[in-house]
KEKOLBA-518254 format. One record per residue (C-alpha): residue in three letters; x, y, z. Coordinates in steps of 0.1 Angstrom, whole numbers, plus 5000, padded with zeros to 4 digits. Example, Ala and Ser with C-alpha at 12.3 -4.5 7.8 and 13.67 -1.06 7.14 Angstrom:
REM residues 2
Ala512349555078/Ser513749895071/
REM end
This chain:
REM residues 75
Met484394242575/Ala483194152541/Ser483393792527/Ser483093622491/Leu480293432478/Asn480193242445/Leu477693162422/Ser476793052391/Leu474193182366/Thr472893112329/Asp474093282296/Glu470993522298/Leu471893612335/Arg475193672326/His474793902300/Phe471894112315/Ile474194192346/Asp477094232319/Ser474594502304/Arg474094662338/Thr477694732349/Gly481294892337/Asp481095172311/Ser477895102297/Gly475995052328/Val474795232360/Tyr476995012381/Ala480795012380/Thr480594632387/Pro478694342387/Ser479394282426/Glu478494682434/Tyr475194592412/Leu474094262435/Arg474794442464/Asp472594672452/Leu469794482445/Ile470494282475/Arg469994582499/Lys466294692478/Asp465294342485/Met465994332521/Glu464594712520/Ala461494532505/Gln460894322532/Ser461494542559/Thr458394732544/Leu456794452538/Leu456694332576/His456194652585/Met452694652566/Met452094312578/Glu451994392612/Gly450094702608/Leu447294452590/Ser447494242627/Asp447194592645/Leu443894702623/Lys442594332625/Gln443294332667/Gly441294662664/Arg444294872671/Phe444495182651/Ser444595532655/Ser442495832648/Lys445096042636/Ser446396022599/Ile450195962589/Leu450996322588/Asp449896362623/Ile451896112634/Ala454996232614/Glu454496552630/Glu454996432667/Asp458796312658/
REM end
């Protein structure tokens, strides 16, 4: 189920969003643009979490001598 979120923007931010949306932009609507930004941020957070988990594994001596390609081929 979708829900609404109202937010206040400076004129500069609003003009930037307007430049990215509509007939002259990549996105049809400001909502579409903002949803895409949020999804990209969610993906970045997930990637960062996996990297931090990997660093923790390395610090604790948990690692493999296999390459990333070797591991990918196992799937």
